[in-house]
N, C-alpha and C positions, 0 to 999 in steps of 0.2 A: 606245704607239708612235704617233708622228705623222709624217706626210709633209706638209711645209709646215704648214698650219693644220688638216689633216684628222686627227682623232684616231680611233684604232682601239682596240677592246677587246683584252684579252690573247689571245695566240695567233691572230692574224688569218690567214685562209686566202683566197687570191685565185684568181680564174679567169684562167688564162694567155691571152694573145692568140693565136688560131689562125686561119689563113686558111681560109675556107669553113666555119668552125665557130662562132666567137663572134659570130654575128649577133645582132640585137636580141632575137628571141624566146628564143634560147638563153641570152643574158645575163640576161634577166628571170627565166627559170626557175631559173638558178643562184643568182641573188639571192634568190629566194623560198625556196630551200633553205639559205640561210645564207652564201653567198659574201660576204666582207667588202668586196671590191672586184672589179670586172669590167673587162675590157679589150676594145676593139673588135678586129676583124680588123686585121691590119697594112695600112697604107695607103701607097701609093706617093706620095712627095712630087711626083715629076714629073707623074704622072697628075692629082694634085689641083690643081696650079697650072695645068694645061691644061684644067681644068674638065670632065674625063671624067665623064659622068653616072653610070656604074656605080661609080666611085670615090667621087664625091660622096655617093652613097646610103649608103655605109658610115659617114658622119658622123652619121647619125641616132641620137640618144640620148634617153632619157626620164628624168624626175625619179625614177621609181620604182627605177631601177637605180643611183642614186648611192650612194657615190662611183664614178665611172666614168672610165676613162682612154682617150684616143684615142692609138693607136700609129701612128707614121709611120716610114718608112724612105727612104733615098736615099743618094747618094754625093757630092752637090754642096752646098756651103755655102749658096749663094743659094737653091736650091730648097727645102732643108730649113728655112731661116729663113722663107721665104714660106709654105710649107705649115703651119708652126707658127702663124703669124699667122692663117691661114685657120681652123685648128682652134680657136684661142682665141676666135674669133667665135661658135663653136658653144657655148662655155662648158662644156667638160668640167671635171672637177675636177683632172685631171692630163694632161699630154702626155708620152707615153713614146717614147723614141728606140730604135728597133730596130737594135741592133748584134749581133744573135745569130742571125738566120735563116740556116740552112745550105744551103738549096736552091740548086742550080746557077744558076738563072735570076736569082737575087738576089745571092748571095755571089760567084758567078763574074764578075759585072759590077762588083764592088766595094762593093755595098750589104750590109746585114745583117751577118753574121759576116765578110764580106769586109773590113770595116773593121779587123778584127784584124790584117790585114797592113799597115795604114796607120794606126797609132794616133795619129799627129800630126794627120792629117785628122779622125779621130774626135773628138779633143779640140777641134779648131777648130770643127767643126760644133756640138758640145755647148756650147762657150763662147758662141758667137754666138746660138744658139737661146735659151739661158738669158737673155741680155741683151735679146732681141727681144720676149719675152712676160712677162706678169706672173704667170701661174699656175705652179705647180710643174712642173719638168721632171725626169723620171726616165729611167734608162737600163736596158735589158735586153741582156745580152751573155753570152758564154761564157768558158771558162777560157783560151782562146787559139786560135790557128789549128790547131795540131797538138800532139802530145805533146812535141815539142822546143821548143815556144814557148808555154808556159803562163804568160802575162804578167799574169794577172788581179790578183794581189796589188798589184803596183806600179800597174797601170792603174786599179784602183778608187780609189786615192788621188788620182791625177791627175784622174779624172772628178769626184771630190768637189771638188777645187780649182776645177773649172769652174763649180761652183754648183748641181749637181744636188741634188734633195731626197731621193733614194733610189736604190739600185741593185739590180737583180735579176740573179742569176747562175745560168745553167743549167750544171750540173756536167759538161759535156762540151766537147770541143774541136769546132771546125768539121769537122775530118777525121772525127770519129766520127759525124757526122750524128746519128741517133737510135739507133745501135747500141751494144753494150756496156753497161756500167753507168755511171750518173752518179757522178762523184767528188765527194763532199761535203766532203772534207778541206780542199780549197782554199777552198771557200765558208766553212767554219768559220775558216780562217786569215784571210780578209778580215774577217770579223765580229770576230775577236779581236785584230785589229790596233789597237793603242792610238791610232793616228793617225786611225782611222775614227770619225766621229761621226754619220753619216747612217744610216738604216735599211738593213739588208742583207736581201734577200729571196732565199730559196733555191728552186731549181726543178730538177726532174729525178727521175723514177722514184718519185714519191710516189703510190702506188696504193692505199693502205689507211689507215684511221685510225691503226693502230699505227705505220706508217712516218711518218705526219705528226707524231705526238707525238715519235717518235725524232729527227726532224729538229730540232725545237725543243730537246729535251733534250740531244742530243749535240753540236750545232753552234752553239747559241745564237742562231740567226737570229731576226730580228724578225718575219718573216712567211714563210709557205710558199705557193708558187704551184703550182696544180694544172693540168696540161695534158691529156694524152691520156686519163688515167683518168676525166675528166669526160665524154668523148664518149659519148653514149648512156646517160649515168648522171648527170644533174644532181643527183640526190639524194645523191651522194657527199659534198657539202658538209654536209648535215645529219648524216650519219654521222660525219664527221670532227669537226665542232663538238661533237657529243654526247660523243665519246670524249675530246676535249681537256678538256671541262668535268667529266665524271664518272668518267673512267678505265675505262669499260666500253662495250661495243658497244651500240648502240641496237637496239630490237626491230625485226625485219624486218617489213615490210608484206607484203600478199598479192601474188602474181604479177600479178593483175588491176590492182592499184593502180599498180604500176610501169608496166604496159602502158598504162594510161590517161594517164600522164605523157608517154610517147613519142607517143601519139596526139595529145595536146594540142599538143605541139611541132610535129608535122607539120601539123596544122590551122592553126596560127598562121602557118606559112610559106606555106601555100596561100592564106590570106587576104592575106598581104603580097605574094606574087608572083603565082602562079596555080596551078592544079592540077598541071600537068605539072612546072613548075619547083619548086614546093613539095615535091612528092614526090621529085624528083631530089635536092634539097637535103637531105632527111631521110634518104636512103639511107646516108650515112656514119654517122649515129647508129645506125641499125638494124643495120648491119653490125658496128659496134664494141661494141654494147651488151652488157654482161655478163649482162643479163637472160636471154638465150637460151643461155648456156653450160651444158653438162651435160644438155641435153635430148636423149634418145636419137634417133638417126636424123633429126637436125634439118637436115642439109645440103640435101635437096630443098625443105624448107619455106623455108629461108633464101634459096635461089635464087628461089623463087616470090615471096618478099617483095621482093627486090631487082629483080624484073622487073615487079611490079605497076605499072600506069600510071594507075590511078584510085584515088581515096580508097575507093570502095566495095570494089574488089578487094583493096586493101591491108588494110583493116580486117577484111574477111571472113576473110582468111588469119590475121591476128593473133588474131581471136576464136576461131579454130579450134585454136589451139595449146593443148595440154594439158601442163601443167607437172607432171612426176613428182617 
């Protein structure tokens, strides 16, 4: 499978772009564990062209994480084109257009999945961004705005006609947000449409190696994108790649081994930010990590973990956890 001139091995597994999650340290960890491509946090085109420092900081990429995509969102043709040109100067491998974010502050203002209510504008933005830059442009979107307007099959063809190099489809409507189950049948319908010749990447509810393989086998997608299941568990990519290659689960490492990965991630954020902000940034991964599931009477310990405000306190609590 290729996106533009970027070639991937069979069964590629990508890290989904996630706000406040897919920062540089986390992307590098996921890459280390086998993610075939990683994406930045989504970046506001308006903030980028206004040179907002916090937004500009999200553009930092490293050669070790390649291939890497920078994802941008917005609702204006001019700002999206200008933002794409700024991103191109950073030399990512791909620029991805976010037409799928469902949160109110984005979609409610017409950006992200809000574009699904204005597909003509979505197509115009896509067409003009493709023309403005030389690197591959991809799109990430959803099935439609709601259950009565699942437009993805026809929309995917039109986006392809705009010149995109690949499309990622999250198997929910905007109205669903992240509730209910992802519907992969329409993703498969897009992939099996004889008019489609660009790669189709499936996203939504892939939480285990078995489900990852099922997505490839049942729906024929060219790649699978992993989102929430990777939070607090960057090692999931190693588990999925092993299962895809050998058809069996990989051997589990020790609890201490996985704990050391979470510690390393937090330390990297402390170095990148500072102790207070680095710990705050790591709390989402601690709270979501499957590593602590099933530990008896863990709730007080979890609260203590999420309240710890120094590395010494946080790591002392971590080291005191006994895994039964």
